Backbone as CSV, one residue per row, in Angstrom:
resi,resn,N_x,N_y,N_z,CA_x,CA_y,CA_z,C_x,C_y,C_z
1,MET,-231.930,109.652,107.633,-232.825,110.213,106.608,-232.502,111.690,106.365
2,ILE,-232.335,112.443,107.479,-232.040,113.871,107.346,-230.689,114.080,106.691
3,ARG,-229.685,113.308,107.138,-228.343,113.465,106.567,-228.331,113.131,105.084
4,SER,-229.032,112.055,104.709,-229.051,111.667,103.302,-229.723,112.726,102.446
5,LEU,-230.788,113.346,102.957,-231.468,114.404,102.210,-230.552,115.611,102.061
6,LEU,-229.867,115.981,103.161,-228.965,117.131,103.089,-227.832,116.877,102.103
7,PHE,-227.272,115.669,102.125,-226.202,115.339,101.192,-226.683,115.422,99.756
8,PHE,-227.903,114.937,99.503,-228.482,115.009,98.163,-228.649,116.457,97.719
9,LEU,-229.116,117.302,98.637,-229.338,118.709,98.286,-228.027,119.427,97.965
10,LEU,-226.948,119.045,98.675,-225.652,119.682,98.431,-225.141,119.401,97.021
11,LEU,-225.606,118.342,96.419,-225.160,117.991,95.072,-225.914,118.746,93.990
12,LEU,-226.964,119.479,94.358,-227.820,120.134,93.379,-227.528,121.626,93.315
13,PRO,-227.701,122.241,92.129,-227.515,123.684,92.008,-228.635,124.433,92.718
14,PHE,-228.291,125.551,93.347,-229.278,126.331,94.083,-229.722,127.531,93.266
15,SER,-231.000,127.901,93.442,-231.576,129.073,92.787,-232.153,129.986,93.852
16,VAL,-232.132,131.270,93.625,-232.687,132.221,94.594,-234.124,132.557,94.274
17,GLN,-234.676,132.064,93.189,-236.055,132.337,92.815,-236.804,131.026,92.614
18,ALA,-238.078,131.073,92.843,-238.919,129.899,92.588,-240.344,130.352,92.406
19,ASP,-241.064,129.630,91.582,-242.473,129.928,91.360,-243.262,129.255,92.477
20,LEU,-243.436,129.959,93.590,-244.102,129.425,94.764,-245.128,130.428,95.267
21,GLN,-246.365,129.970,95.422,-247.433,130.812,95.956,-247.885,130.231,97.285
22,LEU,-248.008,131.078,98.304,-248.430,130.649,99.622,-249.601,131.493,100.086
23,THR,-250.631,130.838,100.613,-251.774,131.527,101.211,-252.157,130.789,102.481
24,GLY,-252.862,131.469,103.352,-253.295,130.830,104.587,-252.752,131.555,105.796
25,ASP,-252.620,130.816,106.899,-252.275,131.427,108.183,-250.917,130.947,108.667
26,LEU,-249.949,131.856,108.648,-248.626,131.567,109.188,-248.649,131.886,110.681
27,THR,-249.409,131.100,111.408,-249.548,131.289,112.843,-249.797,129.939,113.492
28,GLN,-249.595,129.859,114.784,-249.848,128.620,115.493,-251.306,128.202,115.302
29,GLY,-251.524,126.948,114.937,-252.855,126.450,114.665,-253.323,126.668,113.246
30,GLY,-252.495,127.288,112.413,-252.905,127.656,111.064,-252.602,126.605,110.017
31,LEU,-253.366,126.667,108.927,-253.139,125.810,107.760,-252.576,126.671,106.647
32,LEU,-251.455,126.262,106.092,-250.818,126.974,104.994,-251.067,126.211,103.704
33,ARG,-251.549,126.921,102.697,-251.780,126.337,101.377,-250.708,126.865,100.425
34,GLY,-250.186,125.989,99.609,-249.145,126.394,98.682,-249.376,125.837,97.292
35,ARG,-248.686,126.466,96.337,-248.705,125.964,94.967,-247.333,126.196,94.355
36,ALA,-246.743,125.126,93.879,-245.448,125.188,93.205,-245.634,124.766,91.752
37,GLU,-244.674,125.100,90.933,-244.711,124.690,89.531,-244.828,123.170,89.460
38,PRO,-245.792,122.638,88.688,-245.915,121.178,88.575,-244.575,120.536,88.208
39,GLY,-244.270,119.450,88.871,-242.992,118.783,88.676,-241.968,119.148,89.730
40,THR,-242.263,120.174,90.532,-241.383,120.582,91.612,-241.677,119.750,92.854
41,ARG,-240.639,119.236,93.477,-240.801,118.530,94.743,-240.665,119.537,95.884
42,VAL,-241.570,119.426,96.865,-241.579,120.356,97.989,-241.359,119.572,99.276
43,TYR,-240.323,119.945,100.012,-240.023,119.326,101.289,-240.294,120.304,102.420
44,TYR,-240.966,119.797,103.451,-241.147,120.541,104.695,-240.279,119.831,105.722
45,GLY,-239.091,120.395,106.002,-238.094,119.636,106.733,-237.674,118.469,105.864
46,GLU,-237.791,117.238,106.400,-237.451,116.059,105.604,-238.684,115.411,104.990
47,GLN,-239.845,115.992,105.217,-241.097,115.414,104.717,-241.405,115.914,103.315
48,LEU,-241.537,114.968,102.378,-241.935,115.302,101.016,-243.446,115.480,101.001
49,LEU,-243.910,116.670,100.633,-245.332,116.970,100.659,-246.025,116.452,99.404
50,LYS,-247.190,115.848,99.604,-247.997,115.404,98.475,-248.550,116.631,97.759
51,GLN,-248.600,116.587,96.415,-249.102,117.701,95.619,-250.179,117.225,94.659
52,THR,-251.063,118.148,94.317,-252.061,117.865,93.295,-251.398,117.975,91.920
53,ALA,-252.147,117.639,90.875,-251.620,117.758,89.516,-251.242,119.199,89.193
54,ALA,-251.877,120.152,89.864,-251.586,121.571,89.645,-250.468,122.078,90.543
55,GLY,-249.881,121.191,91.365,-248.776,121.591,92.232,-249.209,122.110,93.590
56,GLU,-250.488,121.927,93.960,-250.981,122.436,95.243,-250.596,121.500,96.384
57,PHE,-250.322,122.079,97.550,-249.981,121.293,98.733,-250.434,122.047,99.978
58,ILE,-250.439,121.342,101.094,-250.808,121.959,102.363,-249.844,121.505,103.446
59,LEU,-249.770,122.290,104.506,-249.064,121.900,105.716,-249.648,122.702,106.874
60,GLY,-249.500,122.175,108.082,-250.104,122.832,109.229,-249.126,123.056,110.358
61,PHE,-249.488,124.014,111.228,-248.662,124.360,112.378,-249.471,124.121,113.652
62,GLY,-248.899,123.408,114.594,-249.599,123.051,115.813,-249.754,124.206,116.781
63,ARG,-250.436,123.935,117.875,-250.722,124.954,118.895,-249.472,125.631,119.415
64,ASP,-248.399,124.868,119.594,-247.164,125.414,120.162,-246.018,125.339,119.156
65,ALA,-246.341,125.496,117.879,-245.319,125.412,116.830,-244.212,126.443,117.045
66,ALA,-243.004,126.053,116.707,-241.868,126.967,116.799,-242.016,128.107,115.791
67,ALA,-241.205,129.145,115.964,-241.329,130.323,115.114,-240.728,130.121,113.727
68,GLN,-239.649,129.332,113.633,-238.910,129.214,112.385,-239.171,127.870,111.701
69,HIS,-239.544,127.946,110.419,-239.748,126.754,109.596,-239.221,127.066,108.197
70,SER,-239.059,126.027,107.385,-238.577,126.273,106.027,-239.118,125.227,105.066
71,LEU,-239.210,125.640,103.810,-239.573,124.752,102.708,-238.380,124.648,101.774
72,THR,-238.167,123.463,101.233,-237.144,123.261,100.218,-237.826,122.788,98.949
73,LEU,-237.594,123.499,97.848,-238.198,123.159,96.566,-237.116,122.674,95.612
74,ILE,-237.349,121.528,94.999,-236.428,120.994,94.009,-237.165,120.947,92.681
75,ALA,-236.799,121.813,91.769,-237.475,121.921,90.478,-237.127,120.729,89.589
76,ALA,-237.879,120.573,88.520,-237.666,119.456,87.604,-236.274,119.486,86.992
77,ASP,-235.694,120.696,86.841,-234.350,120.796,86.256,-233.248,120.683,87.307
78,GLY,-233.629,120.390,88.562,-232.644,120.204,89.616,-232.341,121.441,90.429
79,GLN,-232.868,122.595,90.036,-232.650,123.807,90.803,-233.322,123.698,92.175
80,VAL,-232.644,124.196,93.210,-233.119,124.107,94.583,-233.358,125.506,95.145
81,THR,-234.491,125.675,95.781,-234.838,126.940,96.412,-235.303,126.664,97.830
82,THR,-234.937,127.522,98.752,-235.445,127.419,100.113,-236.293,128.647,100.426
83,ARG,-237.326,128.447,101.169,-238.203,129.542,101.594,-238.362,129.464,103.106
84,GLU,-237.953,130.519,103.798,-238.092,130.565,105.245,-239.509,130.994,105.617
85,LEU,-240.060,130.369,106.652,-241.404,130.660,107.129,-241.336,131.135,108.576
86,GLN,-241.965,132.257,108.865,-242.013,132.802,110.212,-243.420,132.615,110.764
87,VAL,-243.550,131.796,111.789,-244.852,131.481,112.371,-245.114,132.361,113.587
88,THR,-246.260,133.025,113.571,-246.626,133.949,114.643,-247.184,133.189,115.845
89,PRO,-246.707,133.514,117.063,-247.250,132.856,118.258,-248.613,133.427,118.647
90,ARG,-249.355,132.698,119.470,-250.667,133.131,119.936,-250.750,133.024,121.459
91,GLU,-251.700,133.758,122.013,-252.027,133.605,123.424,-253.340,132.823,123.517
92,TYR,-253.451,131.966,124.544,-254.602,131.084,124.652,-255.363,131.319,125.954
93,ARG,-256.649,131.059,125.867,-257.549,131.253,127.001,-257.381,130.123,128.012
94,VAL,-257.502,130.476,129.298,-257.501,129.489,130.372,-258.924,129.373,130.910
95,GLU,-259.454,128.136,130.942,-260.818,127.897,131.418,-260.776,126.988,132.637
96,ARG,-261.575,127.329,133.643,-261.659,126.519,134.856,-263.032,125.860,134.912
97,ILE,-263.037,124.547,135.008,-264.285,123.780,135.047,-264.252,122.887,136.277
98,ASN,-265.252,123.050,137.146,-265.340,122.248,138.359,-266.506,121.278,138.265
99,GLY,-266.523,120.310,139.151,-267.617,119.350,139.187,-267.442,118.171,138.254
100,ILE,-266.232,117.984,137.697,-265.986,116.846,136.819,-265.899,115.562,137.658
101,SER,-266.493,114.485,137.179,-266.540,113.240,137.935,-265.147,112.667,138.163
102,LYS,-265.012,111.926,139.259,-263.738,111.291,139.558,-263.357,110.272,138.495
103,LYS,-264.372,109.635,137.875,-264.091,108.638,136.839,-263.380,109.270,135.662
104,MET,-263.768,110.498,135.309,-263.107,111.177,134.200,-261.700,111.606,134.596
105,MET,-261.546,112.047,135.837,-260.248,112.531,136.280,-259.260,111.383,136.473
106,SER,-259.756,110.228,136.936,-258.877,109.091,137.236,-259.482,107.816,136.665
107,PRO,-259.355,107.593,135.366,-259.919,106.378,134.758,-259.307,105.117,135.357
108,SER,-260.084,104.047,135.387,-259.597,102.767,135.878,-258.626,102.162,134.876
109,GLU,-257.966,101.072,135.280,-257.042,100.393,134.371,-257.779,99.880,133.135
110,ALA,-258.991,99.370,133.338,-259.785,98.905,132.192,-260.123,100.058,131.266
111,ASP,-260.486,101.206,131.858,-260.787,102.381,131.047,-259.547,102.858,130.295
112,LEU,-258.392,102.803,130.942,-257.156,103.231,130.290,-256.830,102.348,129.092
113,ARG,-257.067,101.041,129.212,-256.848,100.146,128.066,-257.799,100.515,126.930
114,ARG,-259.037,100.791,127.270,-260.006,101.203,126.259,-259.594,102.518,125.609
115,ILE,-259.154,103.458,126.414,-258.744,104.764,125.899,-257.582,104.610,124.918
116,ARG,-256.613,103.757,125.253,-255.471,103.537,124.357,-255.914,102.894,123.047
117,GLN,-256.816,101.941,123.124,-257.320,101.291,121.910,-258.061,102.282,121.024
118,GLU,-258.859,103.129,121.622,-259.615,104.121,120.850,-258.689,105.182,120.262
119,ALA,-257.664,105.549,121.019,-256.696,106.527,120.503,-255.986,105.975,119.268
120,ALA,-255.717,104.680,119.243,-255.076,104.054,118.082,-255.999,104.102,116.871
121,LEU,-257.300,103.920,117.081,-258.256,104.006,115.978,-258.284,105.417,115.396
122,VAL,-258.289,106.411,116.277,-258.308,107.804,115.823,-257.019,108.135,115.079
123,LYS,-255.892,107.702,115.617,-254.608,107.969,114.957,-254.578,107.366,113.566
124,SER,-255.085,106.144,113.439,-255.112,105.490,112.133,-255.997,106.253,111.156
125,ALA,-257.157,106.716,111.619,-258.083,107.442,110.743,-257.489,108.765,110.275
126,ARG,-256.661,109.369,111.100,-256.064,110.660,110.757,-254.763,110.525,109.979
127,SER,-254.300,109.304,109.772,-252.999,109.101,109.129,-253.089,108.978,107.616
128,TYR,-254.293,108.963,107.061,-254.454,108.793,105.618,-253.784,109.942,104.861
129,ASP,-252.968,109.583,103.889,-252.350,110.567,102.994,-252.946,110.340,101.608
130,SER,-254.255,110.485,101.525,-254.967,110.102,100.315,-254.791,111.117,99.192
131,GLU,-255.144,110.684,97.997,-255.038,111.540,96.815,-256.215,112.509,96.685
132,GLN,-257.192,112.412,97.575,-258.358,113.286,97.496,-257.939,114.752,97.588
133,VAL,-258.656,115.612,96.883,-258.300,117.037,96.861,-259.471,117.893,97.349
134,PHE,-260.287,117.331,98.232,-261.423,118.074,98.760,-260.976,119.317,99.528
135,PHE,-259.763,119.281,100.068,-259.257,120.403,100.873,-259.076,121.680,100.062
136,THR,-259.065,121.570,98.730,-258.861,122.771,97.904,-260.112,123.648,97.861
137,ASP,-261.255,123.121,98.271,-262.494,123.886,98.299,-262.577,124.668,99.609
138,ALA,-263.361,125.748,99.606,-263.567,126.533,100.816,-264.385,125.732,101.821
139,PHE,-264.062,125.847,103.105,-264.769,125.150,104.152,-265.936,125.996,104.666
140,ILE,-266.962,125.302,105.195,-268.092,125.965,105.841,-268.199,125.430,107.269
141,TRP,-268.959,126.141,108.103,-269.209,125.667,109.458,-270.092,124.411,109.405
142,PRO,-269.810,123.413,110.228,-270.654,122.218,110.251,-272.020,122.461,110.896
143,LEU,-272.130,123.504,111.677,-273.396,124.000,112.202,-273.127,125.371,112.792
144,THR,-274.169,126.114,113.076,-274.024,127.425,113.703,-274.626,127.384,115.099
145,GLY,-274.082,128.190,115.994,-274.545,128.225,117.369,-273.564,128.989,118.229
146,ARG,-273.792,128.945,119.511,-272.924,129.664,120.445,-271.584,128.934,120.578
147,ILE,-270.498,129.674,120.443,-269.165,129.110,120.633,-268.925,128.967,122.139
148,SER,-268.795,127.742,122.594,-268.623,127.508,124.024,-267.214,127.055,124.402
149,GLY,-266.380,126.828,123.428,-265.001,126.443,123.687,-264.155,126.728,122.468
150,VAL,-262.926,127.174,122.678,-262.081,127.574,121.559,-260.792,126.758,121.538
151,TYR,-260.190,126.739,120.369,-258.938,126.015,120.135,-257.815,126.586,121.008
152,GLY,-257.011,125.680,121.534,-255.808,126.076,122.260,-256.022,126.412,123.707
153,SER,-257.273,126.515,124.140,-257.535,126.907,125.522,-257.036,125.830,126.483
154,GLN,-256.528,126.272,127.606,-256.038,125.356,128.641,-257.147,125.166,129.658
155,ARG,-257.640,123.966,129.792,-258.718,123.687,130.729,-258.158,123.157,132.053
156,ILE,-258.730,123.655,133.129,-258.342,123.220,134.465,-259.549,122.556,135.097
157,PHE,-259.527,121.228,135.196,-260.639,120.457,135.741,-260.427,120.245,137.236
158,ASN,-261.395,120.703,138.023,-261.324,120.531,139.480,-259.988,121.003,140.044
159,GLY,-259.469,122.093,139.449,-258.217,122.674,139.922,-256.965,122.046,139.357
160,GLU,-257.098,121.018,138.520,-255.932,120.341,137.950,-255.797,120.676,136.463
161,PRO,-254.649,121.220,136.015,-254.454,121.530,134.593,-254.509,120.252,133.759
162,ARG,-255.203,120.320,132.634,-255.312,119.198,131.716,-254.714,119.559,130.364
163,ARG,-254.807,118.642,129.425,-254.303,118.923,128.084,-255.086,120.077,127.479
164,PRO,-254.447,120.872,126.613,-255.182,121.957,125.935,-256.322,121.406,125.086
165,HIS,-257.305,122.257,124.843,-258.428,121.886,123.977,-258.006,122.118,122.528
166,PHE,-258.238,121.131,121.661,-257.754,121.216,120.292,-258.875,121.345,119.270
167,GLY,-260.065,121.692,119.713,-261.164,121.887,118.776,-261.884,123.181,119.048
168,ILE,-263.005,123.334,118.379,-263.898,124.448,118.659,-265.247,123.853,119.037
169,ASP,-265.791,124.273,120.178,-267.055,123.749,120.683,-268.190,124.680,120.272
170,ILE,-269.244,124.078,119.725,-270.432,124.826,119.296,-271.621,124.239,120.040
171,ALA,-272.186,125.034,120.953,-273.316,124.560,121.744,-274.588,124.562,120.897
172,ALA,-275.353,123.479,120.984,-276.608,123.352,120.245,-277.404,122.219,120.874
173,PRO,-278.735,122.227,120.723,-279.551,121.165,121.308,-279.232,119.794,120.692
174,THR,-279.405,118.770,121.483,-279.251,117.408,120.979,-280.156,117.193,119.769
175,GLY,-279.600,116.603,118.734,-280.347,116.345,117.511,-280.149,117.380,116.429
176,THR,-279.495,118.508,116.749,-279.229,119.529,115.732,-278.366,118.930,114.622
177,PRO,-278.739,119.090,113.351,-277.953,118.492,112.264,-276.531,119.042,112.186
178,VAL,-275.608,118.156,111.880,-274.207,118.501,111.617,-273.939,118.163,110.157
179,VAL,-273.377,119.118,109.393,-273.101,118.885,107.980,-271.597,118.842,107.741
180,ALA,-271.222,118.268,106.632,-269.805,118.188,106.278,-269.277,119.574,105.927
181,PRO,-268.216,120.050,106.569,-267.654,121.368,106.260,-266.972,121.412,104.895
182,ALA,-266.617,120.253,104.397,-266.045,120.083,103.054,-266.297,118.639,102.661
183,ALA,-266.205,118.356,101.382,-266.374,116.972,100.937,-265.294,116.094,101.572
184,GLY,-265.578,114.810,101.715,-264.598,113.933,102.315,-265.013,112.476,102.250
185,ILE,-264.109,111.630,102.701,-264.349,110.199,102.813,-264.424,109.857,104.298
186,VAL,-265.451,109.134,104.696,-265.597,108.748,106.098,-264.531,107.700,106.435
187,ARG,-263.663,108.029,107.377,-262.604,107.105,107.776,-262.903,106.434,109.108
188,LEU,-263.751,107.060,109.930,-264.096,106.458,111.217,-265.495,106.900,111.614
189,GLY,-266.294,105.939,112.028,-267.593,106.212,112.614,-267.747,105.305,113.819
190,HIS,-267.492,105.839,115.006,-267.459,105.028,116.230,-268.700,105.296,117.069
191,LYS,-269.296,104.230,117.609,-270.560,104.343,118.327,-270.425,104.882,119.741
192,GLY,-269.209,104.905,120.276,-269.087,105.426,121.630,-267.704,105.283,122.216
193,MET,-266.893,106.334,122.151,-265.570,106.326,122.747,-265.631,106.876,124.182
194,PHE,-264.645,106.515,124.964,-264.650,106.868,126.379,-264.785,108.370,126.584
195,PHE,-263.935,109.139,125.939,-263.966,110.582,126.113,-264.897,111.272,125.122
196,SER,-264.825,110.902,123.845,-265.499,111.675,122.795,-266.847,111.110,122.376
197,GLY,-267.296,110.005,122.967,-268.603,109.460,122.642,-268.691,109.030,121.184
198,LYS,-269.858,109.208,120.591,-270.007,108.922,119.156,-269.101,109.872,118.380
199,THR,-268.210,109.302,117.572,-267.137,110.072,116.940,-267.080,109.763,115.449
200,LEU,-266.916,110.808,114.665,-266.862,110.691,113.207,-265.631,111.427,112.690
201,ILE,-264.908,110.815,111.751,-263.733,111.452,111.149,-263.845,111.397,109.634
202,LEU,-263.677,112.570,108.995,-263.689,112.699,107.542,-262.285,112.998,107.035
203,ASP,-261.927,112.364,105.938,-260.648,112.580,105.256,-260.878,113.537,104.094
204,HIS,-260.251,114.716,104.151,-260.388,115.710,103.086,-259.239,115.647,102.076
205,GLY,-258.298,114.747,102.283,-257.199,114.574,101.349,-255.892,115.168,101.837
206,HIS,-254.786,114.553,101.432,-253.427,115.026,101.716,-253.173,115.199,103.207
207,GLY,-253.803,114.346,104.029,-253.559,114.380,105.471,-254.469,115.290,106.263
208,LEU,-255.355,116.023,105.599,-256.255,116.935,106.307,-257.547,116.195,106.661
209,SER,-257.932,116.256,107.918,-259.133,115.553,108.362,-259.941,116.415,109.326
210,SER,-261.245,116.137,109.378,-262.152,116.744,110.349,-262.639,115.660,111.292
211,SER,-262.714,116.000,112.576,-263.280,115.100,113.574,-264.472,115.772,114.232
212,PHE,-265.508,114.971,114.510,-266.738,115.475,115.109,-267.030,114.618,116.336
213,LEU,-267.055,115.234,117.505,-267.120,114.514,118.762,-268.436,114.750,119.496
214,HIS,-268.801,113.806,120.381,-269.952,113.888,121.290,-271.287,113.843,120.558
215,LEU,-271.339,113.173,119.435,-272.544,113.132,118.611,-273.632,112.270,119.245
216,SER,-274.882,112.527,118.847,-275.993,111.662,119.257,-276.328,110.650,118.163
217,GLN,-276.059,111.010,116.903,-276.319,110.135,115.770,-275.237,110.329,114.709
218,ILE,-274.922,109.235,114.006,-274.039,109.294,112.840,-274.824,108.719,111.668
219,TYR,-274.920,109.477,110.592,-275.773,109.096,109.460,-275.005,108.543,108.261
220,VAL,-273.702,108.405,108.387,-272.886,107.938,107.264,-272.087,106.717,107.690
221,GLN,-271.529,106.020,106.697,-270.786,104.793,106.946,-269.326,104.955,106.562
222,GLU,-268.455,104.190,107.209,-267.027,104.220,106.879,-266.826,103.856,105.413
223,GLY,-265.986,104.617,104.745,-265.722,104.424,103.325,-266.623,105.240,102.420
224,GLN,-267.658,105.833,102.977,-268.616,106.606,102.172,-268.053,107.978,101.826
225,LYS,-268.317,108.427,100.606,-267.963,109.779,100.191,-269.137,110.699,100.490
226,VAL,-268.861,111.840,101.108,-269.913,112.800,101.430,-269.597,114.132,100.765
227,ALA,-270.627,114.888,100.460,-270.476,116.190,99.808,-270.475,117.299,100.848
228,LYS,-269.856,118.419,100.496,-269.888,119.571,101.385,-271.335,119.992,101.630
229,GLY,-271.693,120.198,102.893,-273.045,120.591,103.239,-274.001,119.448,103.470
230,GLU,-273.557,118.213,103.197,-274.417,117.048,103.407,-274.542,116.741,104.899
231,ARG,-275.738,116.374,105.348,-275.940,116.011,106.746,-275.205,114.711,107.038
232,ILE,-274.366,114.728,108.060,-273.554,113.563,108.376,-273.803,113.047,109.789
233,ALA,-274.325,113.909,110.682,-274.468,113.516,112.073,-275.413,114.488,112.778
234,ALA,-275.579,114.267,114.080,-276.409,115.149,114.901,-275.694,115.436,116.210
235,VAL,-275.861,116.644,116.707,-275.258,117.070,117.971,-275.760,116.174,119.104
236,GLY,-274.885,115.907,120.065,-275.273,115.137,121.227,-274.464,115.516,122.450
237,ALA,-274.532,114.645,123.452,-273.774,114.833,124.689,-273.149,113.509,125.101
238,SER,-272.747,112.717,124.100,-272.147,111.412,124.386,-270.693,111.591,124.805
239,GLY,-270.177,110.591,125.515,-268.819,110.700,126.019,-268.773,111.501,127.305
240,ARG,-267.631,112.095,127.587,-267.436,112.826,128.834,-267.624,114.316,128.587
241,VAL,-268.856,114.786,128.739,-269.189,116.192,128.512,-270.153,116.656,129.603
242,THR,-270.356,117.969,129.669,-271.285,118.539,130.637,-272.582,119.003,129.999
243,GLY,-272.693,118.896,128.667,-273.910,119.310,127.986,-273.773,119.097,126.496
244,PRO,-274.892,119.178,125.758,-274.855,118.920,124.313,-274.098,120.005,123.554
245,HIS,-273.212,119.578,122.699,-272.471,120.493,121.827,-271.697,119.658,120.810
246,LEU,-271.189,120.324,119.784,-270.294,119.687,118.824,-268.877,120.158,119.095
247,ASP,-267.974,119.223,119.243,-266.543,119.520,119.307,-265.979,119.175,117.930
248,TRP,-265.663,120.220,117.148,-265.146,120.028,115.783,-263.642,120.250,115.790
249,ARG,-262.916,119.307,115.240,-261.457,119.387,115.222,-260.939,119.204,113.796
250,ILE,-259.794,119.832,113.534,-259.113,119.706,112.250,-257.681,119.242,112.513
251,ASN,-257.261,118.240,111.763,-255.886,117.755,111.863,-255.219,117.757,110.500
252,TRP,-253.921,118.028,110.505,-253.065,117.714,109.366,-252.165,116.587,109.871
253,PHE,-252.532,115.351,109.541,-251.940,114.158,110.147,-252.085,114.268,111.673
254,ASP,-250.988,114.286,112.424,-251.108,114.380,113.879,-250.966,115.814,114.390
255,VAL,-250.905,116.775,113.478,-250.801,118.188,113.869,-252.210,118.749,114.033
256,ARG,-252.502,119.274,115.193,-253.845,119.751,115.512,-253.963,121.229,115.142
257,LEU,-254.945,121.529,114.291,-255.119,122.876,113.765,-256.369,123.528,114.356
258,ASP,-256.500,124.836,114.133,-257.645,125.599,114.623,-258.721,125.632,113.539
259,PRO,-259.858,124.950,113.741,-260.902,124.948,112.711,-261.401,126.337,112.354
260,ALA,-261.412,127.247,113.303,-261.936,128.590,113.053,-261.154,129.322,111.973
261,MET,-259.920,128.890,111.708,-259.098,129.542,110.692,-259.431,129.071,109.285
262,LEU,-260.249,128.023,109.164,-260.600,127.507,107.841,-261.939,127.996,107.343
263,VAL,-262.675,128.717,108.173,-264.030,129.130,107.827,-264.177,130.637,108.015
264,PRO,-265.166,131.260,107.317,-265.425,132.670,107.535,-266.069,132.880,108.894
265,PRO,-266.177,134.125,109.360,-266.944,134.367,110.594,-268.314,133.722,110.486
266,MET,-268.808,133.199,111.590,-270.029,132.420,111.556,-271.209,133.210,110.973
267,SER,-271.259,134.502,111.196,-272.372,135.311,110.695,-272.357,135.381,109.179
268,GLN,-271.190,135.106,108.544,-271.072,135.177,107.096,-271.210,133.819,106.439
269,ASN,-271.375,132.770,107.222,-271.418,131.411,106.677,-272.724,131.150,105.922
């Protein structure tokens, strides 16, 4: 696939200029928004990015994204432009949490089968490359409260390093309303996953999704369209947690992004 794309590009005339606008965060965990002249094809590596009628597109950088990336633009007249992207690295917090149950640390074989099945459901819900353009609107916080966990932090449970945390945790009492940070289509509403408990996933379009974990209630149904600010769920302590809070996550397909980069400071929300 890569070789065929490169061979195709070699056959096209190259241009040093292109009508390309980029906004967002060129940093690990960041979401980059772009706009190219309508009719221009935009490749991120070998991936052809979906665009709106106005030429808008998005792409994201994971927690440990490399520093160098590039976009290739092929205009309607065949002109080719490349744009180099420099991604800034980040430092992440290390958190130590003791007293975690042995069941969480060492799931049984039955639990592992369940975990794999649930992971497949989440992967499927996050894989939608829909035509929805809800992501073009500004995002809001799904609720306000004390930030108890941040994106990218490395958690050490009972002295053992675990996977990094890929969401932002907002502590709040059980039952506190959770609203949609942007309009979306409900792709998953699960009554109780092993780790994340009651789990909800919204599709904002073009591969961008929000996940809401550890809920006590889910008020929407799969396939339902929800508006920004609409109540969709309630804070809980379901799944494997130590207290009630919302774990809010943002994905661009399987790339895990920092939700805090999509919203203003909480005091300004």
